[in-house]
C-alpha angles and dihedrals in degrees: 000000000000123000117254115258109258113219113251114248115266119265114264126225120177136174128174102255101183093044087051092052093046093049093047091052091046093048091049090048094051093047091047092050092046092048090053092047089050092050094049095041096093092064114084123178092197099046087216097111122040114198119207132210089262088060091053091048090049091052091050090047090050090052092052092048092051089046092053089048092055092048089055087068090067097052096099117129140161125201120182137174138159093289100052142293140270118213122190118190109184101299104352121079124195124195112199134179115223088246087072095054121082100176144350110232128196107166120197095252099032117116092218143006124269140199122229106213128208091245092061098257124122119221117202114224100206091176086075103065125179088225089068091066116185091018091057094048089048090051092049091047090051092047090050092047091053091048094049090048091052093046089050092049095049100036117133118202112253115245116257101255098178097095107354095174092059108080123178112258118244 
C-alpha cells in the first residue's frame, strides 16, 4: 500500500508592507519639500543671489532623485516555490536552490528573517520584516514548510554506523 501524496506547500511571496508605506511617504515628502523650495527659490530677500529657472529645475530634479533613492529601500522581495527561492534585498537579487539553504531563522529580536546557507553564510531576507507582524510569521512558516518538504523529498538514509565492518551475509 503506497502512502498518499502529500500536497506540496504553497509558494511564498513576501514584501515588507510597512517599510514600503514608510518609504513611499518619505519619498513623497522629500519631493514635495524640494518642489516648494524650487518654487520659492526665485525670491531672494538679500538680492545677492539670483536663481534662474535652471536652478529651480535642478532642485526639483534633485528632489525626484532623492525620492527615487528612498523608494529603493522598499524594493525587498522574496519569492519561493518547490524549486528554490529568489531573494531581492534593495538592489541585489539572489536566486538559490533549496539545496543551498540549511535553515530559515527569524529570531525574536531580529528586525528581519535570515537564511542559513549550507556554505556557512547567512543571507538576510529584508522582505520579511518583524514590523509586519503576522504577515512576517506566515511568510517564515511558509518558507520553513517549503524547506522541510524539499529536505524530505531529497533525504538520503544515513548509513548504519554502529558496526560498519559487519555486513549481513547474502
